[in-house]
N, C-alpha and C positions, 0 to 999 in steps of 0.2 A: 503493500499499498504506500503511495506517495503522501508525505507529510502537506500539511496547509502550507507552509512557508513554499514549499516545491511548488506547488499547485500557484503562488499568488506570485511567483518568478517566472515561471513559465510563462503566464498570461501576461505581466509586463514586460516580458522580452517580446514574446508575440505582437504585440503595440507597436513598441517602438521598431521593430524589422519591419512592421507594416509600413510606417511613415518615415521610415528611410528608401523603403522603393519607390513610395509616392515623390518624396523631394529630390530625389535622383534623377525623377523623369526630364527628358531636356528633347530638345529637337532632333539632336543623334540618337540619342536610346530611347525615344518613342515619338517616332514622327507622327503617327498616326494622332495624337493627342496637340500634336502644335500643325493644322494642313496648313499647307501653300496654296489651296486651289480652292474653288467652288465644292468640285464632287468629294474632295478629302475631308472638305468642313460640312458638305453636308449628311457625310458620313459619318464622322465623329458627334455630330449633335443627336442622329439615329442611337449612336451606342450608349449617348447620354441618356436620352430618353430609354430607351431600353432599361438600363441600370434601375432608372427611377420607376419604372413600371413595378421590377422585379423588388424592390424596395417598400412598394406601396402593398405588394403581397404578400412578402415576409413579415412588413411590421405588424400587422395584425394579430398573423400566427404567436408571433415572438409575446406581444402584448398580453393574450390570451391564456399563453402557455404560465407567463408567470402570476398572471390573477386569476388563476386555477392553482397555482401552487401554495401561493398564500392562503388564499379563502379557503381550500377544503385540505387546508393541514392538518395536524391532531389535533391544534387546540384556536383551528380556525372557525365560523361561525357559518361555515355552509350548511345550510339544509340538505338532508338527503330526500331528492325527488325524484323516483325509478320511472315514475310514471311521464314520463317526456316525450315519451318516443311520437307524438302524435301533434306536437307543437309546432301552429305555423310559422310562430316566430323563428322557431330552429330552423324549419325549412327554408324559411327566405332568407334568413343567414348564410345558410350553406349556401345554396343556389344562386343567391342574387350576385354578390363577388364573383365568383368563377365567369358567372355570365356576362356580368359588365367586362372583365378583363379579355375574354375572348373577342368579343364587338372591339373595344378598343386594338387588340393587337392586330384582327383583321382590316379593318380601316389603315392602321399604317402599315401591313404590307402590303396591301391595293398601292394607295399613294406611293409609298418611296421604291414601291417595285419599279414604276412607273417613274417616278422621277428619276431613280438612279440605273437607269437604263443603259450598260456599256453601249450600245447601240447606236443609240439616241445621239444625233448631231448635238454641241451645245448652242447655245442662243448665242450669236454674235455678230456683230457687224462685219467684222474681218473675216475672211475665208479662212476654213481649217489647213492648217498644216498637214502636208501626207507623210508619213513615215511608213515602212514595211518591215516589221521584226520576223528574225529566223531564230527559234530554241535549236542551238547545235550541244554537239559533246565538249567541252562544257562552257560553251560563248553564247555570247547573241549577237547576231550578225542585222545589221540596223541597214537598209536601202533605202536612198532616198528617189523616188521614182521621178518628181520633177526637175532633180539636180541632177541623176544621172550618176549617181556618187554612192557610197557606202561605207560604212564605218563597222568596225569589232569593237563591242565594250564600253561603246560612248554613244549616247542617245542627246544630240541636241536639238533646240527649237525656237523659234522668236516667240519671247512671251506676252506679245501684244496680240496672238493668232490661238485661235484653239488646237489640240494637236490632236489629230484621229491616227490612230494606229490600228494596222490590218497585223493579225499574229499567226503565226502558224510554228508548227514544227517540224524538222529533218531528222528527229532524233527519238526518242519516246515523249508520252505525254510529260510537259509539264507546266509550267502557271507564272503569268508575268505580270509584274507589280512595280507598282513605284509610290510607296506607302504616303508619300509628303503632299502627291498629286492625288490620290483617292484609285479606290480601286485594285482588285486582280481578277484575271481571267484568262483561263487554258487553252495552253496552246497545243495542239494536237495536229499531227501527221494527216497531210492529205485533206486536211480542212482548214478554213479561215476562220477567226475570232476577230473580233471590235473592239476600241475601246478609243472611249474620245473624254480627254482632260484639258485642263486649261491649270497655268500659275499664275497668281497674283503681278507678280514680277521676278526680276531676273533671280535666281539662285542657284543653287547646286547643291544636288539630291544625291540618292542612291537608289538604284531600282535591281530588283534580282528578281532570282528564279524560288518560291516559294511550296513548288511537288517537289518532293524524292524523286533525283533521276540516275542514280548512283555515286560512285567514290568522290566524283567531281563538285559533287551538289553545292558544297559549301563556297567554292569558290565561283560560284555562275553567280555573278554580281556585275553592274555595269553603272558609270558615272553618267548624271542626267544634269544637262547644263539648259537653263533657263536664261536666254539670253535676248538683249535689248538688240536692236534690228542692225545698227552698227557691229557690234560684237559679233552676230549673229554672221555678217557678210565678210567677216576676217576671220571667225572661223569656218569658213564654208571656203575660201579663197584657200587657208592654211590646207584643209583637205584637197585640192583641186592641183596642189602643187606636187602631192605625193606620186613617185614612180608605178606605184602598184596600181594594174587593171584587174578587178574582179571577173576574169572569162570562166569559161569553164573547169581548165587546169585548175587555175587559184582554187574555183572555189570546191573543188573535190581535195584539195589539199588542206581547206578550213575543216573539213571532215575528221581530220582527226583525231583520235581521244587524245588530251591534252590539258592541264590543269594551270590556271591562274593565264592565259594567254592576254598578251599586252595589246592595249590599243592600239590599232591598225587602220590605217585608212587608205582610201581605194579611190583616185582621181575618176576611174569609168566603171559602168558595172555593164553586162551583161542588158541587153533592153528583155525585158518581162520575166527578169531572173524568178521575182516571184511567185509567179503562174508556172514557171519550168516548174521549180521546187514542189509545189503543190502535186502538178502534174505525175511526178513519180510516182506517187498512191494510186493515184485515180486511173492510170494509164492514157492520160491525154497526149495530142498529137504534138512532138518534140520535147519532149519531158525530159529530165535529164535522168542520168541511167540510176535505178536501183541498188543501192550500198547493200551488201551481205548483212544479215544482224548479227551484231559485235554484242559480245558482253560486257555490259556497264558495270560491274560491280567493283 
């Protein structure tokens, strides 16, 4: 049996640990709580709202539990009333609370499902900036179809325009996420998923794969740069000065199993490379050759 002193110290240590974890939250350690875009901010607010609903549900349970323990203790004044099973008050109390909670949650699910639809374009006066993302082992390839360039493990875009990302995988199923800007969506071979995001202003963030995909999974992260129009133009010029060209041969080299692939720029990319990658798994004409399955453990 634990002594009362041990139990008392354990409770206070638990409280202090919880407070230290909360105080240690920062933009780097918990970007979900410090959103840098409208999508992430809406998701953060929904998280707080869901937490509030759960607390509203649990609070009456704890209050009634403590009240019952106090009232019906050995020297309490609680009367013994065994014939309450047909009480209308008790039935209303039991069923009204859950019914209200289910209705509120149902409304929130419908509203936020449409509001946070990752495929829905964001309302903005500026045209969306297009990027195509391809998950590989264990790296991310970003193709800029309008600029005809490509980059490995670095995503840059102008902050004054919404970001529209087409996502696929040339390996096992992965998951694309930029926590500071919002959302996560799966990347699957032979399929295209979409994610629409926006940043409030210039900033540097981190994106990652949140779906385990083999031994190189911990290193499957990429840098995200939200840049002003002038800074993005400079970044684009730096990419275009690269001597690398992303043709079919170079793309096959990118498919090698490797950890911590450095940021790599390509000043030119094969036309419709993204569609040809998807075509590997759908049998489309002109698709890239399908690679033999490899062990990703």
